[in-house]
DSSP file (Angstrom, degrees, kcal/mol; ACC not computed):
  #  RESIDUE AA STRUCTURE BP1 BP2  ACC     N-H-->O    O-->H-N    N-H-->O    O-->H-N    TCO  KAPPA ALPHA  PHI   PSI    X-CA   Y-CA   Z-CA
    1    1 A M              0   0    0      0, 0.0     2,-0.5     0, 0.0     0, 0.0   0.000 360.0 360.0 360.0 139.5   71.4    2.0   14.6
    2    2 A C        -     0   0    0      2,-0.0     2,-0.4     0, 0.0     0, 0.0  -0.921 360.0-136.8-115.9 127.0   69.7    4.9   12.7
    3    3 A L        -     0   0    0     -2,-0.5     2,-0.6     1,-0.0     0, 0.0  -0.631  14.2-151.8 -84.3 132.1   69.0    4.9    9.0
    4    4 A K        -     0   0    0     -2,-0.4     2,-0.7     0, 0.0    -1,-0.0  -0.904   1.1-151.8-105.0 124.4   69.7    7.9    7.2
    5    5 A I        -     0   0    0     -2,-0.6     3,-0.2     1,-0.2    -2,-0.0  -0.816  10.8-174.5 -96.4 121.5   67.7    8.7    4.0
    6    6 A K  S    S+     0   0    0     -2,-0.7     2,-0.7     1,-0.2    -1,-0.2   0.857  72.3  46.7 -83.8 -32.7   69.8   10.8    1.7
    7    7 A N    >   +     0   0    0      1,-0.2     3,-0.6     2,-0.0    -1,-0.2  -0.840  54.0 169.0-116.7 100.6   67.3   11.6   -1.0
    8    8 A K  G >   +     0   0    0     -2,-0.7     3,-1.1     1,-0.2    -1,-0.2   0.589  69.6  78.5 -83.5  -9.8   63.9   12.8    0.5
    9    9 A A  G 3  S+     0   0    0      1,-0.2    -1,-0.2     3,-0.0    -2,-0.0   0.796  87.6  57.3 -69.8 -27.5   62.7   13.9   -3.0
   10   10 A H  G <  S+     0   0    0     -3,-0.6     2,-1.1     1,-0.1    -1,-0.2   0.551  83.1  95.2 -75.4 -10.9   61.9   10.3   -3.9
   11   11 A Q    <   +     0   0    0     -3,-1.1     2,-0.4    -4,-0.1    -1,-0.1  -0.747  54.5 178.1 -87.4  96.2   59.6   10.0   -1.0
   12   12 A T        -     0   0    0     -2,-1.1     2,-0.5     2,-0.0    -2,-0.0  -0.834  32.2-115.0 -97.8 137.4   56.2   10.7   -2.4
   13   13 A G        +     0   0    0     -2,-0.4    -2,-0.0     1,-0.2    -1,-0.0  -0.607  38.3 166.6 -77.6 122.8   53.2   10.4    0.1
   14   14 A F     >  +     0   0    0     -2,-0.5     4,-1.6     2,-0.1     5,-0.2   0.557  66.1  74.9 -97.7 -20.3   50.7    7.6   -0.8
   15   15 A G  H  > S+     0   0    0      1,-0.2     4,-1.9     2,-0.2     5,-0.2   0.894  93.0  49.1 -68.4 -41.8   48.9    7.7    2.6
   16   16 A L  H  > S+     0   0    0      2,-0.2     4,-2.5     1,-0.2     5,-0.2   0.931 113.5  44.6 -70.7 -48.4   46.9   11.0    2.0
   17   17 A P  H  > S+     0   0    0      0, 0.0     4,-2.1     0, 0.0    -1,-0.2   0.880 114.9  49.9 -58.0 -36.7   45.5   10.1   -1.5
   18   18 A S  H  X S+     0   0    0     -4,-1.6     4,-2.3     2,-0.2    -2,-0.2   0.886 111.8  47.4 -69.2 -38.7   44.6    6.6   -0.3
   19   19 A A  H  X S+     0   0    0     -4,-1.9     4,-2.7     2,-0.2     5,-0.2   0.914 111.6  50.7 -71.3 -44.1   42.8    7.9    2.8
   20   20 A L  H  X S+     0   0    0     -4,-2.5     4,-2.4     2,-0.2    -1,-0.2   0.910 111.4  48.3 -62.3 -42.0   40.9   10.5    0.8
   21   21 A F  H  X S+     0   0    0     -4,-2.1     4,-2.2    -5,-0.2    -2,-0.2   0.923 111.1  50.6 -62.2 -42.6   39.8    7.7   -1.7
   22   22 A L  H  X S+     0   0    0     -4,-2.3     4,-2.2     2,-0.2    -2,-0.2   0.891 110.2  49.4 -63.3 -40.9   38.7    5.4    1.2
   23   23 A I  H  X S+     0   0    0     -4,-2.7     4,-1.9     1,-0.2    -1,-0.2   0.905 110.4  51.0 -69.6 -35.5   36.7    8.2    2.7
   24   24 A L  H  X S+     0   0    0     -4,-2.4     4,-1.8     2,-0.2    -2,-0.2   0.868 109.1  50.6 -66.9 -33.0   35.0    8.9   -0.6
   25   25 A V  H  X S+     0   0    0     -4,-2.2     4,-2.2     1,-0.2    -2,-0.2   0.902 109.6  50.3 -65.1 -40.0   34.1    5.3   -1.1
   26   26 A M  H  X S+     0   0    0     -4,-2.2     4,-2.2     1,-0.2    -2,-0.2   0.854 108.3  52.3 -68.1 -32.3   32.6    5.1    2.3
   27   27 A I  H  X S+     0   0    0     -4,-1.9     4,-2.2     2,-0.2    -1,-0.2   0.872 110.7  48.3 -62.2 -41.2   30.5    8.3    1.6
   28   28 A L  H  X S+     0   0    0     -4,-1.8     4,-2.0     2,-0.2    -2,-0.2   0.859 111.1  51.5 -74.0 -32.6   29.2    6.8   -1.6
   29   29 A L  H  X S+     0   0    0     -4,-2.2     4,-2.5     2,-0.2     5,-0.2   0.964 111.4  45.6 -57.6 -55.7   28.4    3.6    0.3
   30   30 A V  H  X S+     0   0    0     -4,-2.2     4,-1.8     1,-0.2    -2,-0.2   0.855 113.0  50.2 -60.5 -40.7   26.5    5.3    3.0
   31   31 A A  H  X S+     0   0    0     -4,-2.2     4,-1.8     2,-0.2    -1,-0.2   0.853 110.9  49.9 -71.3 -34.3   24.6    7.5    0.4
   32   32 A G  H  X S+     0   0    0     -4,-2.0     4,-2.2     2,-0.2    -2,-0.2   0.884 110.6  48.5 -67.3 -39.8   23.6    4.4   -1.6
   33   33 A L  H  X S+     0   0    0     -4,-2.5     4,-2.3     2,-0.2    -2,-0.2   0.847 111.6  51.4 -70.5 -30.6   22.4    2.5    1.5
   34   34 A N  H  X S+     0   0    0     -4,-1.8     4,-2.0    -5,-0.2    -1,-0.2   0.888 108.3  50.9 -68.6 -36.8   20.4    5.6    2.5
   35   35 A Q  H  X S+     0   0    0     -4,-1.8     4,-1.6     2,-0.2    -2,-0.2   0.886 111.6  47.6 -66.6 -40.9   18.9    5.7   -0.9
   36   36 A I  H  X S+     0   0    0     -4,-2.2     4,-2.5     2,-0.2    -2,-0.2   0.927 110.0  53.0 -57.9 -45.1   17.9    2.0   -0.6
   37   37 A N  H  X S+     0   0    0     -4,-2.3     4,-2.2     1,-0.2    -2,-0.2   0.896 108.2  50.3 -61.3 -42.0   16.4    2.5    2.8
   38   38 A E  H  X S+     0   0    0     -4,-2.0     4,-1.7     2,-0.2    -1,-0.2   0.842 110.6  48.8 -66.7 -32.4   14.2    5.4    1.5
   39   39 A I  H  X S+     0   0    0     -4,-1.6     4,-2.3     2,-0.2    -2,-0.2   0.930 112.0  48.8 -74.0 -46.0   12.9    3.4   -1.4
   40   40 A N  H  X S+     0   0    0     -4,-2.5     4,-1.9     2,-0.2    -2,-0.2   0.853 109.8  52.6 -54.0 -41.8   12.1    0.4    1.0
   41   41 A A  H  X S+     0   0    0     -4,-2.2     4,-2.3     2,-0.2    -2,-0.2   0.950 110.9  46.3 -65.7 -47.9   10.4    2.8    3.4
   42   42 A A  H  X S+     0   0    0     -4,-1.7     4,-2.1     1,-0.2    -2,-0.2   0.904 112.1  51.4 -62.2 -38.4    8.1    4.2    0.6
   43   43 A A  H  X S+     0   0    0     -4,-2.3     4,-2.0     2,-0.2    -1,-0.2   0.876 109.0  51.0 -70.1 -31.9    7.3    0.7   -0.7
   44   44 A Y  H  X S+     0   0    0     -4,-1.9     4,-2.9     2,-0.2    -2,-0.2   0.896 108.8  50.9 -64.6 -44.5    6.3   -0.4    2.8
   45   45 A G  H  X S+     0   0    0     -4,-2.3     4,-1.6     2,-0.2    -2,-0.2   0.928 111.3  47.0 -52.3 -52.4    4.0    2.5    3.2
   46   46 A R  H  X S+     0   0    0     -4,-2.1     4,-2.6     1,-0.2    -2,-0.2   0.848 110.2  54.4 -65.0 -37.3    2.3    1.8   -0.2
   47   47 A E  H  X S+     0   0    0     -4,-2.0     4,-2.1     1,-0.2    -1,-0.2   0.959 108.6  50.1 -65.2 -47.6    2.0   -1.9    0.8
   48   48 A W  H  X S+     0   0    0     -4,-2.9     4,-1.7     1,-0.2    -2,-0.2   0.829 110.2  46.8 -56.9 -33.8    0.3   -0.8    4.0
   49   49 A L  H  X S+     0   0    0     -4,-1.6     4,-3.0     2,-0.2    -1,-0.2   0.886 110.5  53.9 -69.9 -41.3   -2.2    1.4    2.3
   50   50 A S  H  X S+     0   0    0     -4,-2.6     4,-1.9     1,-0.2    -2,-0.2   0.893 109.1  49.3 -60.3 -37.6   -2.9   -1.3   -0.3
   51   51 A M  H  X S+     0   0    0     -4,-2.1     4,-2.2     2,-0.2    -1,-0.2   0.898 109.9  50.8 -71.4 -42.4   -3.6   -3.7    2.6
   52   52 A R  H  X S+     0   0    0     -4,-1.7     4,-1.8     2,-0.2    -2,-0.2   0.907 110.6  50.0 -57.7 -45.3   -5.9   -1.2    4.2
   53   53 A A  H  X S+     0   0    0     -4,-3.0     4,-2.4     1,-0.2    77,-0.2   0.867 108.3  52.5 -60.5 -35.7   -7.8   -0.8    1.0
   54   54 A F  H  X S+     0   0    0     -4,-1.9     4,-2.4     1,-0.2    -2,-0.2   0.953 111.3  45.0 -67.7 -49.1   -8.2   -4.4    0.5
   55   55 A Y  H  X S+     0   0    0     -4,-2.2     4,-1.8     1,-0.2    -1,-0.2   0.760 111.6  54.6 -64.3 -25.8   -9.7   -4.9    3.9
   56   56 A G  H  X S+     0   0    0     -4,-1.8     4,-2.2     2,-0.2    -1,-0.2   0.927 109.3  46.0 -65.3 -47.5  -11.9   -1.9    3.4
   57   57 A A  H  X S+     0   0    0     -4,-2.4     4,-2.3     2,-0.2    -2,-0.2   0.872 111.0  54.4 -62.4 -41.9  -13.2   -3.3    0.1
   58   58 A E  H  X S+     0   0    0     -4,-2.4     4,-2.2     2,-0.2    -1,-0.2   0.886 107.4  49.6 -62.1 -42.0  -13.7   -6.6    1.9
   59   59 A S  H  X S+     0   0    0     -4,-1.8     4,-2.6     2,-0.2    -2,-0.2   0.928 108.6  53.1 -60.4 -45.4  -15.8   -4.9    4.7
   60   60 A G  H  X S+     0   0    0     -4,-2.2     4,-2.5     1,-0.2    -2,-0.2   0.933 109.9  48.7 -53.7 -49.7  -17.9   -3.2    2.1
   61   61 A A  H  X S+     0   0    0     -4,-2.3     4,-1.9     1,-0.2    -1,-0.2   0.860 112.4  47.8 -58.5 -43.2  -18.6   -6.6    0.5
   62   62 A Q  H  X S+     0   0    0     -4,-2.2     4,-1.5     2,-0.2    -1,-0.2   0.849 109.3  52.1 -69.3 -36.3  -19.5   -8.1    3.7
   63   63 A T  H  X S+     0   0    0     -4,-2.6     4,-2.1     2,-0.2    -2,-0.2   0.917 108.8  51.2 -58.2 -47.4  -21.8   -5.3    4.8
   64   64 A A  H  X S+     0   0    0     -4,-2.5     4,-1.9     1,-0.2    -2,-0.2   0.885 108.6  53.3 -60.2 -40.6  -23.6   -5.6    1.4
   65   65 A A  H  X S+     0   0    0     -4,-1.9     4,-2.0     2,-0.2    -1,-0.2   0.833 107.0  50.1 -61.0 -35.7  -24.0   -9.3    2.1
   66   66 A V  H  X S+     0   0    0     -4,-1.5     4,-1.7     2,-0.2    -2,-0.2   0.870 110.2  50.7 -72.3 -36.5  -25.5   -8.7    5.5
   67   67 A Y  H  < S+     0   0    0     -4,-2.1    -2,-0.2     1,-0.2    -1,-0.2   0.911 114.5  45.2 -65.1 -39.3  -28.0   -6.2    4.0
   68   68 A A  H  < S+     0   0    0     -4,-1.9    -2,-0.2     1,-0.2    -1,-0.2   0.867 118.3  40.8 -72.2 -37.2  -28.9   -8.9    1.4
   69   69 A L  H  < S+     0   0    0     -4,-2.0     2,-0.9    -5,-0.1    -1,-0.2   0.660  84.4 105.1 -91.9 -15.0  -29.2  -11.8    3.8
   70   70 A N    ><  -     0   0    0     -4,-1.7     3,-1.0     1,-0.2    -4,-0.0  -0.538  46.2-175.9 -71.2 104.2  -31.0  -10.0    6.6
   71   71 A S  T 3  S+     0   0    0     -2,-0.9    -1,-0.2     1,-0.3     4,-0.1   0.741  72.6  67.0 -80.3 -24.2  -34.4  -11.3    6.3
   72   72 A S  T 3  S+     0   0    0     -3,-0.1     2,-0.3     2,-0.1    -1,-0.3   0.614 103.1  46.3 -74.7  -8.6  -35.8   -9.2    9.1
   73   73 A Q  S <  S-     0   0    0     -3,-1.0     2,-0.1    -6,-0.1     3,-0.0  -0.934  95.4-101.3-126.6 155.6  -35.3   -6.0    7.3
   74   74 A A        -     0   0    0     -2,-0.3     2,-0.2     1,-0.1    -2,-0.1  -0.476  43.0-102.6 -79.6 148.9  -36.2   -5.2    3.6
   75   75 A M        -     0   0    0     -2,-0.1     3,-0.1    -7,-0.1    -7,-0.1  -0.459  33.0-118.7 -73.4 135.6  -33.4   -5.2    1.1
   76   76 A V        -     0   0    0     -2,-0.2    -1,-0.1     1,-0.2     2,-0.1  -0.341  48.1 -81.7 -64.6 150.8  -32.1   -1.9    0.0
   77   77 A T        -     0   0    0      1,-0.1     2,-0.9     4,-0.1    -1,-0.2  -0.344  42.4-125.6 -62.5 133.1  -32.6   -1.3   -3.7
   78   78 A C        +     0   0    0     -3,-0.1     2,-0.2    -2,-0.1    26,-0.2  -0.681  59.7 116.5 -85.1 108.6  -29.9   -2.9   -5.7
   79   79 A D  S >  S-     0   0    0     -2,-0.9    23,-2.4    24,-0.1     3,-0.9  -0.787  80.0 -69.2-152.0-170.0  -28.3   -0.2   -7.9
   80   80 A S  T 3  S+     0   0    0      1,-0.3     3,-0.2    -2,-0.2    23,-0.1   0.638 128.2  46.8 -73.1 -12.9  -25.2    1.6   -8.6
   81   81 A S  T 3   +     0   0    0      1,-0.1    -1,-0.3    -4,-0.1     3,-0.2  -0.379  67.5 137.4-121.0  54.2  -25.3    3.4   -5.3
   82   82 A F  S <  S+     0   0    0     -3,-0.9     2,-0.4    18,-0.6    19,-0.2   0.956  83.6  10.4 -62.4 -52.8  -26.1    0.5   -3.0
   83   83 A I  E    S-A  100   0A   0     17,-2.5    17,-3.1    -3,-0.2     2,-0.5  -0.997  78.5-167.0-128.7 124.9  -23.7    1.7   -0.4
   84   84 A S  E     -     0   0A   0     -2,-0.4    15,-0.2    -3,-0.2     3,-0.1  -0.972  65.9 -16.9-119.0 122.7  -22.2    5.1   -0.7
   85   85 A N  E    S-     0   0A   0     -2,-0.5    -1,-0.2    13,-0.4    14,-0.2   0.948  79.7-144.7  48.0  63.5  -19.2    6.3    1.3
   86   86 A L  E     -A   98   0A   0     12,-2.3     2,-0.9    -3,-0.2    12,-0.6  -0.339  10.7-125.8 -49.7 126.3  -19.4    3.6    4.0
   87   87 A N        -     0   0    0     -3,-0.1     2,-0.6    10,-0.1    -1,-0.1  -0.763  28.2-171.6 -84.0 106.2  -18.4    4.9    7.4
   88   88 A L        -     0   0    0     -2,-0.9     8,-0.2     8,-0.4   -32,-0.0  -0.883   9.6-179.6 -97.0 116.8  -15.7    2.7    8.7
   89   89 A T        +     0   0    0     -2,-0.6     5,-0.2     6,-0.1    -1,-0.1   0.443  41.0 117.5 -98.9  -0.6  -14.8    3.5   12.3
   90   90 A A  S >  S-     0   0    0      1,-0.1     3,-0.6     3,-0.1     4,-0.4  -0.387  74.4-120.1 -65.8 148.9  -12.1    0.9   12.9
   91   91 A S  T 3  S+     0   0    0      1,-0.2     3,-0.4     2,-0.2    -1,-0.1   0.815 111.4  48.3 -67.5 -30.3   -8.7    2.7   13.7
   92   92 A G  T 3  S+     0   0    0      1,-0.2    -1,-0.2     2,-0.1     3,-0.2   0.697 118.6  38.1 -79.2 -19.4   -7.0    1.1   10.7
   93   93 A L  S X  S+     0   0    0     -3,-0.6     3,-1.6     1,-0.1    -5,-0.3   0.194  80.6 109.6-110.8  12.9   -9.8    2.0    8.2
   94   94 A S  T 3  S+     0   0    0     -3,-0.4    -1,-0.1    -4,-0.4    -2,-0.1   0.663  80.7  47.0 -71.5 -14.8  -10.8    5.4    9.5
   95   95 A Q  T 3  S+     0   0    0     -3,-0.2    27,-0.6    -4,-0.1     2,-0.3   0.193  95.0  99.4-109.9  17.2   -9.3    7.2    6.5
   96   96 A C  E <   - B   0 121A   0     -3,-1.6     2,-0.5    -8,-0.2    -8,-0.4  -0.762  59.1-146.5 -99.3 146.4  -10.8    5.0    3.9
   97   97 A S  E     - B   0 120A   0     23,-2.2    23,-2.4    -2,-0.3     2,-0.4  -0.957  13.8-165.0-112.5 134.2  -13.8    5.5    1.7
   98   98 A V  E     +AB  86 119A   0    -12,-0.6   -12,-2.3    -2,-0.5   -13,-0.4  -0.945   8.2 179.3-118.7 133.9  -15.9    2.5    0.6
   99   99 A D  E     - B   0 118A   0     19,-2.4    19,-3.2    -2,-0.4     2,-0.4  -0.987   6.9-166.8-133.4 144.0  -18.5    2.4   -2.1
  100  100 A V  E     -AB  83 117A   0    -17,-3.1   -17,-2.5    -2,-0.4   -18,-0.6  -0.985   1.6-166.1-135.3 122.9  -20.5   -0.7   -3.1
  101  101 A T  E     - B   0 116A   0     15,-1.9    15,-2.4    -2,-0.4     2,-0.4  -0.749   9.4-153.3-103.8 158.7  -22.6   -1.1   -6.2
  102  102 A C  E     - B   0 115A   0    -23,-2.4     2,-0.3    -2,-0.3    13,-0.2  -0.991  10.7-175.2-138.7 133.4  -25.1   -3.9   -6.7
  103  103 A T  E     - B   0 114A   0     11,-2.2    11,-2.9    -2,-0.4     2,-0.4  -0.968  14.9-145.5-125.6 153.4  -26.4   -5.7   -9.8
  104  104 A Q  E     - B   0 113A   0     -2,-0.3     2,-0.3     9,-0.2     9,-0.2  -0.942  15.1-178.5-121.7 140.5  -29.2   -8.3   -9.9
  105  105 A Q  E     - B   0 112A   0      7,-2.4     7,-3.5    -2,-0.4     2,-0.6  -0.982  15.0-149.5-134.5 135.5  -29.4  -11.2  -12.2
  106  106 A T  E     + B   0 111A   0     -2,-0.3     2,-0.5     5,-0.2     5,-0.2  -0.957  15.9 179.7-116.3 121.4  -32.1  -13.8  -12.5
  107  107 A V  E >  S- B   0 110A   0      3,-2.9     3,-2.4    -2,-0.6    -2,-0.0  -0.979  73.1 -23.7-119.7 117.3  -31.1  -17.3  -13.6
  108  108 A E  T 3  S-     0   0    0     -2,-0.5    -1,-0.2     1,-0.3     3,-0.1   0.883 126.2 -49.6  42.4  56.2  -33.7  -19.9  -13.9
  109  109 A T  T 3  S+     0   0    0      1,-0.2     2,-0.5    -3,-0.1    -1,-0.3   0.529 115.2 116.8  62.2  16.8  -35.9  -18.2  -11.4
  110  110 A Q  E <   -B  107   0A   0     -3,-2.4    -3,-2.9     2,-0.0     2,-0.4  -0.948  60.5-137.5-111.4 129.2  -33.0  -17.8   -8.9
  111  111 A I  E     -B  106   0A   0     -2,-0.5     2,-0.4    -5,-0.2    -5,-0.2  -0.720  19.3-169.7 -88.2 131.8  -32.0  -14.3   -8.0
  112  112 A Y  E     -B  105   0A   0     -7,-3.5    -7,-2.4    -2,-0.4     2,-0.5  -0.983   7.3-155.4-121.4 135.8  -28.2  -13.5   -7.8
  113  113 A Y  E     -BC 104 136A   0     23,-3.1    23,-3.3    -2,-0.4     2,-0.5  -0.906   1.8-160.9-107.7 136.7  -26.8  -10.4   -6.5
  114  114 A T  E     -BC 103 135A   0    -11,-2.9   -11,-2.2    -2,-0.5     2,-0.5  -0.967   9.4-165.3-114.9 124.2  -23.3   -9.2   -7.6
  115  115 A F  E     -BC 102 134A   0     19,-3.1    19,-2.6    -2,-0.5     2,-0.6  -0.924   4.9-163.2-111.7 130.4  -21.7   -6.7   -5.2
  116  116 A T  E     -BC 101 133A   0    -15,-2.4   -15,-1.9    -2,-0.5     2,-0.6  -0.906  10.5-164.5-116.3 104.5  -18.7   -4.7   -6.4
  117  117 A S  E     -BC 100 132A   0     15,-3.4    15,-2.4    -2,-0.6     2,-0.5  -0.783   5.9-172.8-100.0 121.5  -17.0   -3.2   -3.5
  118  118 A T  E     -BC  99 131A   0    -19,-3.2   -19,-2.4    -2,-0.6     2,-0.4  -0.959   3.6-179.1-116.1 120.3  -14.4   -0.3   -4.1
  119  119 A A  E     -BC  98 130A   0     11,-2.4    11,-2.5    -2,-0.5     2,-0.4  -0.972   6.8-166.4-127.0 141.0  -12.3    1.1   -1.3
  120  120 A S  E     -BC  97 129A   0    -23,-2.4   -23,-2.2    -2,-0.4     2,-0.4  -0.968   5.3-176.5-119.7 132.4   -9.6    4.0   -1.4
  121  121 A C  E     +BC  96 128A   0      7,-2.4     7,-2.6    -2,-0.4   -25,-0.2  -0.988  50.0   9.6-126.4 141.2   -7.2    4.7    1.1
  122  122 A G  S    S-     0   0    0    -27,-0.6     2,-0.3    -2,-0.4     5,-0.2  -0.281  75.4-101.2  87.2-178.9   -4.7    7.6    1.2
  123  123 A S    >   -     0   0    0      3,-0.3     3,-1.5    -2,-0.1     2,-0.1  -0.970  67.0  -3.3-145.7 161.6   -4.5   10.5   -1.1
  124  124 A G  G >  S-     0   0    0     -2,-0.3     3,-0.8     1,-0.2     0, 0.0  -0.340 126.6 -12.2  60.2-130.8   -2.6   11.9   -4.1
  125  125 A V  G 3  S+     0   0    0      1,-0.3    -1,-0.2    -2,-0.1    -3,-0.0   0.727 137.8  59.5 -74.8 -23.8    0.4    9.6   -5.3
  126  126 A D  G <  S+     0   0    0     -3,-1.5     2,-0.5     2,-0.0    -3,-0.3  -0.078  78.6 124.0 -97.8  36.0    0.1    7.5   -2.2
  127  127 A E    <   -     0   0    0     -3,-0.8     2,-0.4    -5,-0.2    -5,-0.2  -0.840  42.9-163.1 -99.5 125.2   -3.6    6.6   -2.9
  128  128 A A  E     -C  121   0A   0     -7,-2.6    -7,-2.4    -2,-0.5     2,-0.4  -0.933   5.0-171.7-108.3 133.8   -4.4    2.8   -3.0
  129  129 A T  E     -C  120   0A   0     -2,-0.4     2,-0.4    -9,-0.2    -9,-0.2  -0.994   3.9-179.5-130.4 129.9   -7.6    1.5   -4.5
  130  130 A R  E     -C  119   0A   0    -11,-2.5   -11,-2.4    -2,-0.4     2,-0.4  -0.976   9.3-159.1-130.8 142.0   -8.8   -2.2   -4.3
  131  131 A V  E     -C  118   0A   0     -2,-0.4     2,-0.4   -13,-0.2   -13,-0.2  -0.966   6.3-173.8-118.8 135.8  -11.9   -3.6   -5.8
  132  132 A I  E     -C  117   0A   0    -15,-2.4   -15,-3.4    -2,-0.4     2,-0.5  -0.999   6.1-162.1-128.9 134.3  -13.6   -6.9   -4.7
  133  133 A Q  E     +C  116   0A   0     -2,-0.4     2,-0.3   -17,-0.2   -17,-0.2  -0.961  12.0 179.5-120.3 128.5  -16.6   -8.4   -6.5
  134  134 A T  E     -C  115   0A   0    -19,-2.6   -19,-3.1    -2,-0.5     2,-0.4  -0.929  16.7-146.9-128.2 150.7  -18.7  -11.0   -4.7
  135  135 A R  E     -C  114   0A   0     -2,-0.3     2,-0.4   -21,-0.2   -21,-0.2  -0.968  17.7-171.2-118.2 137.0  -21.7  -12.9   -5.9
  136  136 A L  E     -C  113   0A   0    -23,-3.3   -23,-3.1    -2,-0.4    -2,-0.0  -0.977  19.2-163.2-134.4 137.6  -24.6  -13.9   -3.5
  137  137 A R              0   0    0     -2,-0.4   -25,-0.2   -25,-0.2    -2,-0.0  -0.913 360.0 360.0-114.7  96.4  -27.7  -16.0   -3.8
  138  138 A P              0   0    0      0, 0.0   -26,-0.1     0, 0.0    -1,-0.1   0.507 360.0 360.0 -61.0 360.0  -30.0  -15.2   -0.9
């Protein structure tokens, strides 16, 4: 049995507008997910630079402690340029610059050294800087 439709003017197409709407929604979802992915990638890169700068500053503070505690060699002068532009050769820290300043205090005949190690990694808006301060009594 075949149905005959007498009035074709009442048959308006709903499929094409709904398909276009669905495609538009999918495009907006993909664009939104792409934007979130780009933001996460940039944040991950900055977190990585921050971690590198932290370890660079820690390396500078440890190097300064070795200079202060090494009794076989004379202590370098404790001043604002204690260690300037420390050359780090490790692959993760090769593009970082480290500077260490030193101050000396005497408390009840005990000498205390305060090392302030500053490391910077990256450049421009993607530069991360970390500062570590340690106090040492040789």
